[in-house]
Backbone of each chain as ProteinMPNN parsed JSONL, in Angstrom:
{"seq_chain_A": "MARPITPTPILTGEDKDRFLRSIENLRYSAKKERFLRECDRVFESVKKDF", "coords_chain_A": {"N_chain_A": [[211.786, 122.432, 58.789], [209.571, 119.837, 59.427], [208.409, 117.145, 57.676], [205.639, 117.196, 55.513], [201.973, 116.643, 56.602], [200.566, 114.589, 54.625], [197.77, 113.805, 52.217], [195.616, 110.984, 52.296], [196.082, 108.461, 50.405], [194.851, 108.189, 46.799], [192.955, 105.395, 45.981], [192.639, 102.628, 43.445], [192.077, 100.591, 41.12], [193.055, 97.139, 41.733], [193.456, 97.748, 44.447], [191.04, 99.888, 45.145], [189.132, 98.1, 44.499], [189.207, 95.908, 46.523], [189.009, 97.364, 49.035], [186.701, 98.171, 48.566], [185.358, 95.763, 48.608], [185.324, 95.248, 51.174], [184.18, 97.167, 52.435], [181.692, 96.401, 51.663], [181.147, 94.097, 52.853], [181.162, 94.376, 55.355], [180.844, 93.254, 58.763], [179.206, 93.482, 62.013], [180.978, 93.676, 64.948], [181.705, 92.378, 67.845], [183.872, 92.616, 69.345], [185.291, 94.939, 68.466], [183.052, 96.657, 68.964], [183.213, 96.831, 71.655], [185.301, 98.22, 71.931], [185.068, 100.525, 70.897], [183.177, 101.483, 72.763], [184.587, 101.782, 74.882], [186.839, 103.874, 73.879], [184.673, 105.721, 73.622], [184.546, 106.018, 76.424], [186.853, 106.66, 77.388], [187.402, 109.311, 76.407], [184.976, 110.536, 77.298], [186.048, 111.337, 80.28], [188.216, 112.674, 80.044], [187.517, 114.701, 78.58], [186.577, 117.367, 79.708], [188.575, 118.973, 80.132], [189.106, 119.952, 78.021]], "CA_chain_A": [[210.198, 122.043, 58.569], [209.09, 118.581, 59.49], [207.696, 116.611, 56.632], [204.319, 117.424, 56.028], [201.155, 115.84, 56.608], [199.899, 114.558, 53.436], [196.268, 113.459, 52.462], [195.715, 109.485, 51.912], [196.317, 108.128, 48.722], [193.601, 107.745, 45.945], [192.816, 104.093, 45.336], [192.657, 102.462, 42.085], [192.601, 99.105, 40.538], [192.904, 96.229, 42.465], [193.395, 98.228, 45.491], [189.934, 100.183, 45.353], [188.011, 96.828, 44.584], [189.59, 95.434, 47.821], [188.313, 98.869, 49.787], [184.939, 97.991, 48.088], [184.703, 94.491, 49.079], [185.763, 95.544, 52.71], [182.918, 97.912, 53.015], [180.738, 95.806, 51.291], [181.032, 92.513, 53.448], [181.58, 94.554, 56.901], [179.776, 93.009, 59.867], [178.787, 93.974, 63.278], [182.139, 92.919, 65.606], [181.259, 92.387, 69.616], [185.145, 93.292, 70.195], [185.484, 96.342, 67.871], [181.878, 97.417, 69.877], [183.704, 96.976, 73.026], [187.048, 99.195, 72.169], [184.555, 101.898, 70.68], [182.608, 101.805, 73.8], [185.954, 101.964, 75.793], [187.143, 105.191, 73.458], [183.732, 106.874, 74.08], [184.691, 106.326, 78.274], [188.341, 107.614, 77.758], [187.234, 110.573, 75.711], [184.135, 111.732, 77.905], [186.943, 111.231, 81.286], [188.935, 113.701, 79.506], [187.039, 116.097, 77.324], [186.29, 118.4, 80.847], [190.156, 119.651, 79.724], [189.48, 120.658, 76.228]], "C_chain_A": [[210.483, 120.519, 58.578], [208.445, 118.474, 57.835], [206.204, 116.912, 56.711], [203.275, 116.382, 55.885], [200.513, 115.834, 55.182], [198.468, 113.614, 53.389], [196.367, 111.741, 51.744], [195.533, 109.491, 50.432], [195.195, 107.521, 47.879], [193.698, 106.078, 45.796], [192.195, 103.897, 44.437], [192.803, 101.187, 42.055], [192.142, 98.027, 41.469], [192.948, 96.803, 44.194], [191.775, 98.852, 46.016], [188.896, 98.996, 45.295], [188.025, 95.962, 46.384], [188.896, 96.26, 48.854], [186.824, 98.125, 49.583], [184.305, 97.183, 48.505], [184.715, 94.623, 50.65], [184.287, 95.865, 53.15], [181.621, 97.154, 52.937], [179.976, 94.569, 52.3], [181.392, 93.209, 55.378], [180.235, 94.19, 57.832], [180.072, 93.222, 61.323], [179.895, 92.871, 63.982], [182.035, 93.144, 67.079], [182.872, 93.469, 70.288], [185.669, 94.522, 69.858], [184.308, 97.131, 68.914], [182.61, 97.839, 70.985], [184.659, 98.433, 73.439], [186.323, 100.326, 71.875], [183.937, 102.534, 72.206], [183.775, 102.39, 74.885], [186.833, 103.46, 75.065], [186.001, 106.054, 73.721], [184.316, 107.182, 76.102], [185.579, 106.848, 78.037], [188.112, 109.064, 77.741], [186.339, 111.144, 76.961], [185.263, 112.005, 79.415], [187.958, 112.441, 81.087], [188.805, 115.043, 78.722], [186.782, 117.332, 78.31], [187.706, 119.366, 80.611], [189.992, 120.278, 78.685], [188.824, 122.02, 76.474]], "O_chain_A": [[211.387, 119.994, 57.928], [208.126, 119.383, 57.069], [205.591, 116.893, 57.779], [203.482, 115.371, 55.215], [200.03, 116.835, 54.652], [198.128, 112.865, 54.305], [197.12, 111.443, 50.817], [195.023, 110.258, 49.614], [194.66, 106.464, 48.213], [194.791, 105.652, 45.423], [191.216, 104.605, 44.202], [193.554, 100.597, 42.832], [191.0, 98.004, 41.929], [192.403, 96.117, 45.06], [191.288, 98.434, 47.066], [187.906, 98.995, 46.026], [187.094, 95.605, 47.105], [188.118, 95.637, 49.577], [186.086, 97.653, 50.448], [183.12, 97.277, 48.823], [183.921, 93.909, 51.264], [183.499, 95.233, 53.853], [180.711, 97.17, 53.766], [178.795, 94.254, 52.444], [181.767, 92.53, 56.333], [179.08, 94.606, 57.737], [181.228, 93.113, 61.733], [179.871, 91.657, 63.784], [182.342, 94.27, 67.469], [183.002, 94.395, 71.089], [186.365, 95.183, 70.628], [184.657, 98.105, 69.582], [182.686, 99.025, 71.304], [184.769, 99.206, 74.391], [186.72, 101.328, 72.47], [184.14, 103.658, 72.666], [183.633, 103.406, 75.565], [187.486, 104.104, 75.886], [186.284, 107.201, 74.069], [184.393, 108.23, 76.743], [185.459, 107.994, 78.47], [188.428, 109.875, 78.611], [186.794, 112.077, 77.624], [185.252, 113.211, 79.662], [188.41, 113.058, 82.051], [189.549, 115.969, 78.398], [186.763, 118.417, 77.729], [187.685, 120.529, 81.013], [190.747, 121.203, 78.386], [188.805, 122.867, 75.581]]}, "seq_chain_B": "MIDGKFELSDIKVSPLSKLYKLDDFNCGDQDLDEFLKKDSFGYQDNGIANVYLVIFNDMVIGFFSLQNDAVKLELEEKDKAAIEKPHTEYPASKIGRLGIDKTFQGKGLGKLIIQIAIGLIRQAKKYSACRFITVDSYLKSVNFYKRCEFEINRHKEYTSRRHYVSMRFDLLNPKE", "coords_chain_B": {"N_chain_B": [[199.716, 106.181, 88.602], [199.85, 102.353, 87.74], [201.182, 99.407, 87.687], [203.554, 100.671, 86.858], [201.87, 101.586, 84.064], [200.06, 103.929, 82.518], [197.213, 105.74, 83.989], [193.9, 106.744, 83.243], [193.245, 108.539, 85.148], [195.589, 110.219, 85.851], [196.691, 111.51, 83.719], [195.716, 114.87, 81.412], [193.956, 116.483, 78.825], [195.178, 118.783, 76.674], [194.333, 121.615, 74.239], [196.817, 122.763, 71.89], [198.732, 124.989, 73.482], [200.658, 127.986, 74.206], [200.942, 127.777, 77.142], [202.265, 126.126, 77.949], [205.059, 124.426, 78.226], [207.329, 123.428, 75.363], [209.991, 122.696, 74.819], [211.543, 120.833, 75.932], [210.711, 118.465, 75.192], [210.915, 115.792, 73.817], [210.789, 112.751, 71.703], [212.591, 111.244, 70.515], [212.204, 110.888, 68.02], [213.278, 113.265, 65.108], [211.899, 114.226, 63.438], [209.414, 114.137, 64.225], [209.5, 115.626, 66.923], [210.227, 118.069, 65.539], [207.858, 119.248, 64.53], [206.161, 119.57, 66.662], [207.43, 121.404, 67.959], [208.234, 123.616, 66.275], [206.464, 123.742, 63.68], [203.627, 123.534, 64.647], [202.331, 125.251, 66.096], [201.826, 126.939, 63.513], [200.23, 125.235, 61.829], [198.035, 124.846, 63.353], [197.185, 127.796, 63.587], [196.92, 128.303, 61.209], [194.593, 126.488, 60.544], [195.278, 123.921, 59.624], [195.423, 121.77, 60.993], [194.388, 120.758, 64.048], [196.06, 120.638, 66.996], [196.777, 118.576, 69.962], [197.783, 118.501, 73.379], [199.114, 116.427, 75.634], [199.464, 115.679, 78.613], [201.11, 115.558, 82.035], [201.817, 115.793, 85.144], [201.515, 118.683, 84.748], [203.797, 118.744, 82.836], [204.43, 118.349, 79.156], [203.901, 114.955, 77.642], [202.756, 113.901, 75.767], [201.562, 114.39, 72.123], [199.276, 115.225, 69.719], [198.059, 115.255, 66.529], [194.997, 116.462, 64.485], [193.197, 116.29, 61.604], [191.044, 116.923, 58.725], [190.241, 114.595, 56.414], [190.021, 112.256, 53.532], [189.067, 109.339, 52.181], [189.547, 108.179, 49.187], [188.437, 107.207, 45.839], [189.196, 105.998, 42.736], [187.039, 105.478, 40.546], [185.753, 102.77, 38.343], [183.831, 102.264, 35.145], [182.418, 99.739, 35.474], [182.475, 99.357, 38.103], [180.689, 101.441, 38.79], [178.277, 100.103, 37.39], [177.948, 97.94, 39.185], [177.532, 99.002, 41.532], [174.867, 100.183, 43.463], [174.681, 103.19, 44.324], [177.51, 104.507, 44.073], [180.183, 105.638, 46.094], [182.43, 108.209, 45.433], [184.048, 109.366, 47.326], [185.044, 108.896, 50.784], [184.486, 110.385, 53.896], [186.96, 111.204, 56.271], [188.845, 111.739, 59.146], [192.128, 112.575, 60.263], [194.699, 111.287, 62.042], [197.32, 112.883, 61.872], [199.903, 113.497, 63.178], [201.61, 111.837, 65.742], [203.269, 111.837, 68.948], [204.925, 110.764, 71.764], [206.9, 111.254, 74.653], [210.28, 110.138, 75.122], [211.32, 109.13, 77.749], [208.149, 108.279, 78.697], [207.419, 106.647, 77.051], [206.213, 103.129, 76.087], [204.568, 102.875, 78.338], [201.621, 102.655, 77.919], [200.567, 104.708, 77.189], [200.497, 105.318, 74.27], [197.983, 104.123, 73.351], [196.244, 105.078, 75.118], [195.975, 107.64, 73.799], [195.172, 106.936, 71.596], [192.608, 105.889, 72.075], [191.772, 108.436, 72.476], [191.47, 110.017, 70.788], [190.0, 108.618, 68.953], [187.551, 108.608, 70.569], [186.626, 111.194, 70.307], [186.6, 112.225, 67.894], [184.358, 110.364, 67.315], [182.308, 111.829, 68.743], [182.105, 114.262, 67.343], [181.637, 113.379, 64.707], [178.816, 113.056, 65.168], [177.743, 115.749, 64.546], [178.96, 116.471, 62.004], [179.809, 114.05, 59.233], [181.621, 111.336, 59.102], [183.402, 108.417, 58.24], [185.803, 107.041, 58.253], [189.101, 106.75, 60.067], [192.395, 108.074, 59.626], [196.063, 107.256, 58.881], [199.306, 107.555, 59.08], [201.258, 105.534, 59.407], [204.482, 104.553, 60.87], [206.141, 102.001, 60.144], [207.341, 100.098, 62.048], [205.558, 100.852, 64.004], [202.845, 99.575, 62.907], [201.699, 97.269, 63.783], [201.081, 97.694, 66.288], [198.91, 99.684, 65.592], [197.063, 98.034, 64.335], [196.466, 96.377, 66.799], [195.022, 98.118, 67.468], [192.61, 98.039, 66.123], [193.37, 98.955, 63.476], [193.332, 99.086, 60.014], [195.408, 97.897, 57.237], [195.544, 100.064, 54.433], [195.65, 99.712, 51.367], [197.632, 100.603, 48.451], [198.497, 102.059, 45.56], [200.951, 102.621, 45.48], [202.274, 101.39, 48.077], [204.609, 99.621, 49.591], [206.878, 97.315, 51.213], [209.247, 98.755, 51.527], [208.547, 101.164, 51.984], [208.551, 104.017, 54.284], [206.442, 104.438, 55.409], [202.842, 103.517, 56.421], [200.201, 103.724, 54.869], [197.009, 103.67, 56.979], [193.921, 102.714, 58.331], [191.108, 103.481, 60.013], [187.622, 101.897, 60.39], [184.745, 103.499, 61.271], [182.47, 102.676, 61.328], [180.243, 100.065, 62.77], [178.11, 97.981, 62.098], [174.961, 97.202, 63.533], [174.024, 94.049, 64.616]], "CA_chain_B": [[200.185, 104.665, 87.562], [199.467, 101.16, 88.204], [202.258, 98.539, 87.298], [204.025, 101.421, 85.196], [200.872, 101.794, 83.307], [199.485, 105.168, 83.097], [195.964, 105.532, 84.325], [193.242, 107.932, 82.744], [193.277, 109.79, 85.983], [197.17, 110.758, 85.626], [196.586, 113.162, 82.66], [194.858, 115.597, 81.092], [194.576, 116.74, 77.353], [194.747, 120.32, 76.6], [194.717, 122.164, 72.961], [198.026, 123.03, 71.664], [198.833, 125.952, 73.93], [201.68, 128.427, 74.818], [201.006, 127.94, 78.324], [203.081, 124.842, 78.271], [206.607, 124.121, 77.658], [207.224, 122.387, 74.47], [211.375, 122.514, 74.52], [212.111, 119.841, 76.844], [210.061, 117.494, 74.718], [212.189, 114.64, 72.854], [210.59, 111.545, 71.711], [213.399, 110.405, 69.909], [212.176, 111.104, 66.468], [213.515, 114.767, 64.771], [210.854, 114.402, 62.201], [207.684, 114.709, 65.31], [209.789, 116.744, 67.84], [210.569, 119.255, 64.935], [206.694, 119.379, 64.083], [205.668, 120.16, 67.719], [208.278, 122.586, 68.507], [208.223, 124.333, 65.403], [205.191, 123.936, 62.985], [202.542, 123.005, 65.397], [201.103, 126.651, 65.926], [201.477, 127.388, 62.09], [199.392, 124.166, 61.394], [196.724, 125.067, 63.947], [196.751, 128.972, 63.363], [195.896, 128.257, 59.451], [193.343, 125.984, 60.312], [195.29, 122.834, 58.694], [195.385, 120.809, 61.763], [194.277, 120.622, 65.427], [197.047, 119.914, 67.866], [196.505, 118.597, 71.409], [198.967, 118.354, 74.443], [199.072, 115.392, 76.631], [199.781, 116.745, 80.335], [201.431, 114.8, 83.21], [202.406, 116.825, 86.332], [202.41, 120.164, 83.939], [204.469, 118.597, 81.295], [203.707, 118.066, 78.084], [204.517, 114.1, 77.651], [202.973, 113.319, 74.4], [200.709, 115.282, 71.588], [198.666, 114.054, 68.517], [196.923, 116.342, 65.357], [193.728, 115.695, 63.983], [192.501, 117.193, 60.541], [189.99, 116.425, 57.714], [190.865, 113.773, 55.237], [189.38, 111.272, 53.031], [189.321, 107.695, 51.408], [189.395, 108.893, 47.538], [188.704, 106.372, 45.246], [188.814, 106.098, 41.574], [186.079, 104.405, 40.04], [185.423, 102.386, 37.091], [182.308, 102.096, 34.537], [182.147, 98.492, 36.194], [181.599, 99.732, 39.968], [178.966, 102.051, 38.702], [177.231, 99.718, 37.185], [178.005, 96.81, 40.286], [177.227, 99.169, 43.046], [173.705, 101.038, 43.186], [175.073, 104.384, 44.632], [178.757, 104.31, 44.248], [180.735, 107.213, 46.237], [183.726, 108.195, 45.572], [185.122, 109.598, 48.966], [184.575, 108.87, 52.335], [185.04, 111.428, 54.612], [187.772, 110.649, 57.159], [189.841, 112.24, 59.933], [193.513, 111.724, 60.073], [195.759, 111.568, 63.253], [198.171, 113.243, 61.464], [201.021, 113.1, 64.043], [200.862, 111.093, 67.325], [204.264, 111.058, 69.492], [205.135, 110.462, 73.127], [208.421, 111.539, 75.13], [211.01, 108.843, 75.638], [211.185, 108.865, 79.026], [207.14, 107.773, 79.117], [206.856, 105.311, 76.141], [205.869, 101.883, 76.659], [203.517, 102.508, 79.583], [200.277, 102.609, 77.484], [199.58, 106.058, 76.59], [199.933, 105.402, 72.588], [196.683, 103.17, 73.244], [194.853, 105.996, 75.427], [195.974, 108.759, 72.845], [194.277, 106.585, 70.385], [191.12, 105.877, 72.006], [190.969, 109.528, 73.206], [191.479, 110.329, 69.33], [188.762, 108.069, 68.528], [186.215, 109.055, 71.012], [186.797, 112.814, 70.191], [185.93, 111.85, 66.878], [182.908, 110.117, 67.375], [181.443, 112.735, 69.374], [182.198, 114.918, 66.207], [180.784, 112.724, 63.554], [177.138, 113.143, 65.344], [177.228, 116.702, 63.355], [179.497, 116.266, 60.256], [179.604, 112.861, 59.127], [183.123, 111.011, 59.149], [183.284, 107.068, 58.285], [186.903, 106.38, 58.638], [190.111, 107.361, 60.58], [193.408, 107.42, 58.806], [196.774, 107.625, 59.794], [200.578, 107.103, 57.94], [201.996, 104.597, 60.474], [205.838, 104.102, 60.991], [206.632, 100.216, 59.619], [207.42, 100.03, 63.558], [204.093, 100.995, 64.733], [201.888, 99.124, 62.072], [201.333, 96.516, 64.554], [200.773, 98.749, 67.595], [197.76, 100.499, 65.016], [196.177, 96.61, 64.187], [195.743, 95.957, 67.768], [193.812, 99.384, 67.722], [191.587, 97.602, 65.328], [193.21, 99.556, 62.023], [193.698, 97.915, 58.757], [196.415, 98.525, 55.803], [195.182, 101.06, 53.7], [196.407, 99.123, 50.463], [197.499, 101.117, 47.709], [199.887, 101.177, 44.4], [202.278, 103.461, 46.31], [202.365, 100.755, 48.99], [205.511, 98.597, 49.5], [207.462, 97.172, 52.318], [210.198, 99.519, 51.823], [208.267, 102.583, 52.258], [208.652, 104.122, 55.362], [205.366, 104.962, 56.214], [202.176, 102.719, 55.714], [198.724, 104.124, 55.061], [196.172, 102.379, 57.587], [192.532, 103.153, 58.154], [190.143, 102.544, 61.303], [186.367, 102.082, 60.018], [184.102, 103.889, 62.362], [181.071, 101.661, 61.459], [180.049, 98.881, 63.068], [176.733, 97.856, 61.571], [174.538, 96.224, 64.299], [173.861, 92.095, 64.065]], "C_chain_B": [[199.881, 103.435, 88.315], [200.387, 99.998, 87.318], [203.215, 99.24, 85.936], [203.222, 101.957, 84.13], [200.2, 103.335, 83.4], [197.893, 104.921, 82.88], [195.234, 106.74, 83.785], [193.359, 109.119, 83.673], [195.115, 110.746, 86.358], [197.36, 111.835, 84.668], [195.834, 113.794, 82.235], [195.242, 116.115, 79.414], [194.252, 117.739, 77.609], [195.223, 120.754, 75.227], [195.74, 122.56, 73.206], [197.902, 124.599, 72.414], [200.332, 126.848, 74.327], [201.918, 128.611, 76.265], [202.032, 126.474, 78.803], [204.238, 124.812, 77.423], [206.895, 123.052, 76.605], [209.055, 122.088, 74.388], [211.883, 121.257, 74.923], [211.787, 118.485, 76.198], [210.703, 116.823, 73.751], [211.334, 112.991, 72.771], [211.246, 110.375, 70.954], [213.368, 110.085, 68.693], [212.354, 112.52, 66.021], [211.88, 115.104, 64.204], [209.246, 115.308, 63.218], [207.94, 115.696, 66.296], [209.476, 118.002, 66.935], [209.306, 119.953, 64.734], [206.077, 120.05, 65.303], [206.035, 121.121, 68.236], [208.519, 123.636, 67.288], [207.288, 124.781, 64.407], [203.828, 123.78, 63.34], [201.522, 123.965, 65.531], [200.734, 127.117, 64.431], [200.225, 126.445, 61.504], [198.154, 124.7, 61.997], [196.225, 126.705, 63.862], [196.105, 129.184, 61.889], [194.609, 127.427, 59.353], [193.723, 124.555, 59.475], [195.221, 121.689, 59.493], [194.969, 121.102, 63.559], [195.37, 119.99, 66.445], [196.36, 120.127, 69.403], [197.429, 117.807, 72.113], [198.535, 117.104, 75.386], [199.791, 115.825, 77.77], [200.105, 115.403, 81.264], [202.032, 115.559, 84.265], [202.923, 118.05, 85.481], [203.323, 120.007, 83.236], [203.931, 118.105, 80.296], [204.64, 116.57, 77.758], [204.074, 112.994, 76.471], [201.614, 114.498, 73.309], [200.098, 114.12, 70.574], [197.762, 115.601, 67.791], [195.819, 115.39, 65.02], [193.294, 116.872, 62.69], [191.726, 116.64, 59.98], [190.93, 115.866, 56.443], [189.881, 113.189, 54.526], [189.56, 109.765, 52.242], [188.836, 107.804, 50.075], [189.262, 107.2, 46.806], [188.423, 106.393, 43.598], [188.245, 105.114, 40.843], [185.873, 104.302, 38.612], [184.365, 102.627, 36.304], [181.694, 100.829, 35.517], [181.705, 98.561, 37.789], [180.664, 100.229, 39.674], [178.179, 101.364, 38.21], [176.968, 98.637, 38.476], [177.06, 97.395, 41.571], [176.184, 100.573, 42.62], [174.233, 102.595, 43.715], [176.608, 104.43, 45.284], [179.302, 105.708, 44.755], [182.201, 107.12, 46.043], [185.008, 108.841, 46.436], [184.384, 109.372, 49.707], [185.223, 109.474, 53.158], [186.031, 110.778, 56.31], [188.472, 111.853, 58.027], [190.968, 111.706, 60.035], [194.045, 112.306, 61.237], [197.342, 111.646, 61.947], [199.66, 113.048, 62.23], [200.778, 112.559, 65.516], [202.832, 110.939, 67.724], [204.443, 111.384, 70.993], [206.685, 110.535, 73.555], [208.956, 110.381, 75.624], [210.996, 108.68, 76.708], [209.333, 108.114, 79.535], [206.546, 107.03, 77.751], [207.226, 104.114, 76.966], [205.241, 101.382, 78.164], [202.468, 102.943, 79.015], [199.592, 103.541, 77.042], [199.868, 106.052, 75.099], [198.615, 104.766, 72.592], [195.504, 104.478, 73.939], [194.992, 107.251, 74.596], [195.096, 108.433, 71.905], [192.459, 106.485, 70.673], [190.928, 107.418, 72.646], [190.913, 110.386, 71.804], [190.08, 109.889, 68.73], [187.269, 108.555, 68.842], [186.144, 110.083, 70.645], [186.143, 112.626, 68.632], [184.472, 111.538, 66.471], [181.73, 110.618, 67.696], [181.387, 113.694, 67.999], [181.383, 114.927, 65.1], [179.568, 113.04, 63.961], [176.788, 114.561, 64.499], [178.179, 116.744, 62.359], [180.239, 114.657, 60.185], [181.444, 112.492, 58.878], [182.841, 109.046, 59.126], [184.585, 106.62, 58.798], [188.481, 107.462, 59.522], [191.431, 106.943, 60.334], [194.65, 107.9, 59.344], [197.896, 106.917, 58.776], [201.505, 106.486, 59.13], [203.484, 104.214, 60.164], [205.665, 102.727, 60.555], [206.519, 100.042, 61.057], [206.116, 99.949, 64.191], [202.613, 100.29, 63.992], [201.204, 97.861, 63.004], [200.21, 96.758, 65.748], [198.987, 99.136, 66.676], [196.738, 99.053, 64.646], [195.783, 96.507, 65.535], [194.545, 97.076, 68.131], [192.946, 99.258, 66.941], [191.697, 98.375, 63.598], [193.823, 98.716, 61.257], [194.407, 98.683, 58.094], [195.383, 99.421, 54.967], [195.73, 100.61, 51.789], [196.396, 100.197, 49.294], [198.842, 101.282, 46.831], [201.434, 102.103, 44.985], [202.69, 102.397, 47.503], [203.503, 99.645, 48.83], [206.317, 98.351, 50.944], [208.575, 97.928, 52.319], [209.819, 101.217, 51.88], [208.471, 102.668, 53.868], [207.329, 104.329, 56.154], [204.18, 103.809, 55.458], [200.892, 103.431, 56.226], [197.873, 103.133, 55.634], [194.54, 103.687, 58.065], [191.516, 102.379, 59.44], [188.608, 102.606, 60.682], [185.331, 102.31, 61.177], [182.989, 103.33, 62.452], [181.076, 100.71, 61.844], [178.648, 98.2, 63.442], [176.121, 96.738, 63.073], [174.516, 94.909, 63.669], [172.444, 92.153, 63.551]], "O_chain_B": [[199.662, 103.521, 89.523], [200.064, 99.863, 86.138], [203.501, 98.843, 84.806], [203.731, 102.72, 83.309], [199.872, 103.763, 84.507], [197.37, 104.225, 82.01], [195.857, 107.801, 83.823], [193.512, 110.291, 83.332], [195.399, 111.718, 87.058], [198.052, 112.843, 84.816], [194.738, 113.399, 82.635], [196.357, 116.144, 78.894], [193.378, 118.028, 78.426], [196.355, 120.409, 74.89], [196.047, 122.827, 74.368], [197.052, 125.374, 71.976], [201.184, 126.112, 74.826], [202.799, 129.35, 76.704], [202.323, 126.077, 79.931], [204.344, 125.1, 76.231], [206.73, 121.868, 76.897], [209.332, 121.061, 73.767], [212.668, 120.653, 74.192], [212.413, 117.475, 76.523], [211.05, 117.46, 72.756], [211.332, 112.219, 73.729], [210.884, 109.215, 70.758], [214.127, 109.282, 68.151], [211.51, 113.237, 66.558], [211.046, 115.955, 64.516], [208.528, 116.297, 63.069], [207.087, 116.515, 66.642], [208.688, 118.869, 67.316], [209.37, 121.183, 64.724], [205.458, 121.091, 65.084], [205.304, 121.815, 68.942], [209.154, 124.629, 67.643], [207.178, 125.984, 64.172], [202.925, 123.868, 62.507], [200.324, 123.837, 65.278], [199.631, 127.572, 64.131], [199.353, 126.939, 60.789], [197.228, 125.01, 61.247], [195.032, 126.953, 64.039], [195.181, 129.908, 61.518], [193.762, 127.522, 58.464], [192.863, 124.013, 58.78], [194.993, 120.61, 58.946], [195.688, 121.951, 64.087], [195.404, 118.767, 66.582], [195.771, 121.08, 69.913], [197.861, 116.722, 71.725], [197.369, 117.08, 75.779], [200.864, 116.403, 77.599], [199.43, 114.376, 81.196], [203.115, 116.008, 83.889], [204.086, 118.443, 85.383], [203.89, 121.022, 82.83], [202.933, 117.397, 80.432], [205.856, 116.694, 77.609], [204.546, 111.889, 76.201], [200.889, 115.287, 73.915], [200.23, 112.897, 70.513], [197.152, 116.537, 68.308], [195.681, 114.174, 65.153], [193.125, 118.076, 62.885], [191.395, 115.596, 60.542], [191.85, 116.365, 55.795], [188.742, 113.549, 54.822], [190.669, 109.495, 51.781], [187.663, 107.501, 49.857], [189.892, 106.224, 47.213], [187.336, 106.852, 43.248], [188.799, 104.061, 40.527], [185.811, 105.231, 37.807], [183.673, 103.473, 36.871], [180.67, 100.957, 36.188], [180.835, 97.952, 38.413], [179.599, 99.768, 40.086], [177.034, 101.767, 38.412], [175.79, 98.471, 38.794], [176.269, 96.797, 42.301], [176.427, 101.538, 41.895], [173.783, 103.298, 42.81], [176.912, 104.407, 46.477], [179.055, 106.752, 44.151], [182.968, 106.222, 46.388], [186.234, 108.844, 46.325], [183.169, 109.526, 49.58], [186.43, 109.279, 53.307], [185.574, 110.032, 57.175], [188.607, 112.936, 57.456], [191.074, 110.483, 59.943], [193.958, 113.503, 61.512], [198.042, 110.771, 61.438], [200.495, 112.351, 61.654], [199.848, 112.885, 66.254], [203.589, 110.22, 67.073], [203.982, 112.471, 71.341], [207.569, 109.97, 72.911], [208.352, 109.649, 76.408], [210.413, 107.608, 76.872], [209.249, 107.502, 80.599], [205.343, 106.907, 77.52], [207.987, 103.947, 77.919], [205.284, 100.342, 78.822], [202.088, 103.934, 79.638], [198.441, 103.511, 76.606], [199.339, 107.032, 74.575], [198.044, 104.969, 71.521], [194.385, 104.761, 73.51], [194.029, 108.012, 74.694], [194.336, 109.241, 71.37], [191.492, 106.793, 69.976], [189.916, 107.596, 73.324], [190.276, 111.44, 71.81], [189.259, 110.62, 68.175], [186.3, 108.796, 68.122], [184.927, 110.173, 70.488], [184.997, 113.044, 68.468], [183.697, 112.103, 65.698], [180.595, 110.298, 67.342], [180.219, 113.787, 67.621], [180.702, 115.821, 64.596], [178.917, 113.431, 62.992], [175.745, 114.612, 63.846], [177.696, 117.573, 61.588], [181.067, 114.242, 60.997], [182.292, 113.319, 58.542], [182.129, 108.509, 59.975], [184.576, 105.84, 59.75], [188.65, 108.677, 59.426], [191.812, 105.812, 60.635], [194.614, 108.815, 60.167], [197.641, 106.049, 57.941], [202.421, 107.134, 59.638], [203.671, 103.532, 59.156], [204.504, 102.41, 60.814], [205.358, 99.782, 61.376], [205.728, 98.979, 64.842], [201.495, 100.473, 64.472], [200.026, 97.609, 62.75], [199.101, 96.299, 66.019], [197.962, 98.792, 67.265], [195.528, 99.247, 64.761], [194.556, 96.537, 65.629], [193.53, 96.945, 68.815], [192.242, 100.257, 66.791], [190.794, 98.448, 62.764], [194.623, 97.834, 61.569], [194.304, 99.909, 58.134], [194.203, 99.116, 55.137], [196.194, 101.539, 51.126], [195.313, 100.731, 49.058], [199.948, 100.846, 47.151], [202.636, 101.993, 44.745], [203.78, 102.753, 47.951], [203.334, 98.786, 47.964], [206.324, 99.281, 51.751], [209.125, 97.792, 53.412], [210.581, 102.183, 51.832], [208.542, 101.682, 54.601], [207.257, 104.368, 57.382], [204.365, 103.307, 54.349], [200.545, 103.68, 57.38], [197.793, 101.996, 55.17], [194.353, 104.904, 58.059], [191.297, 101.192, 59.68], [188.385, 103.79, 60.425], [185.086, 101.395, 61.964], [182.38, 103.367, 63.521], [181.995, 100.027, 61.391], [178.178, 97.943, 64.55], [176.736, 95.763, 63.504], [174.871, 94.649, 62.519], [171.909, 91.141, 63.098]]}, "name": "protein", "num_of_chains": 2, "seq": "MARPITPTPILTGEDKDRFLRSIENLRYSAKKERFLRECDRVFESVKKDFMIDGKFELSDIKVSPLSKLYKLDDFNCGDQDLDEFLKKDSFGYQDNGIANVYLVIFNDMVIGFFSLQNDAVKLELEEKDKAAIEKPHTEYPASKIGRLGIDKTFQGKGLGKLIIQIAIGLIRQAKKYSACRFITVDSYLKSVNFYKRCEFEINRHKEYTSRRHYVSMRFDLLNPKE"}
């Protein structure tokens, strides 16, 4: 049997603070927007096979 | 294919199915191969993970699995005071396994698979909320995921000596 797939570890202390800062300070990114649009386009073109 | 790189029109994606032969699949990683050949149907049949096959000329050349996950926080009193409505769990989808046959590695298939997974999850989150995509990356693949806009999910178990690095992709991109 292969190694099990485990849940993402719980964030505590400094790690949790860093995470909260990153989501509080999340800003729009044009590069990410382009990437997300590309993901949508790629999925749209293969989803007919699902 | 153009310049040795896969084009979307070269591949199709299918949910895990016995219609496709898995015995010849070899991604060079015993754990991933074993997951696909021995465990994947059990994961899927028991509702633990959905597994998708990437097909080229009727051959399985790659696969990935998706399942629900969460980014969980252990909040302290100071967090509850500082943040108006703190959440202790952020819903996520996990790319639990991703493998590409050795013969087809280095041809842009990994990025296509990530884009398919992100596109699929973006569709699904219209109906059931999801904030992050998570992955446990091999050390050698961390830069690949960074190029796909993932960031390291640092946690107390994270050290450079571990074989796997927890990473996350934030599906939110607030408008300007």
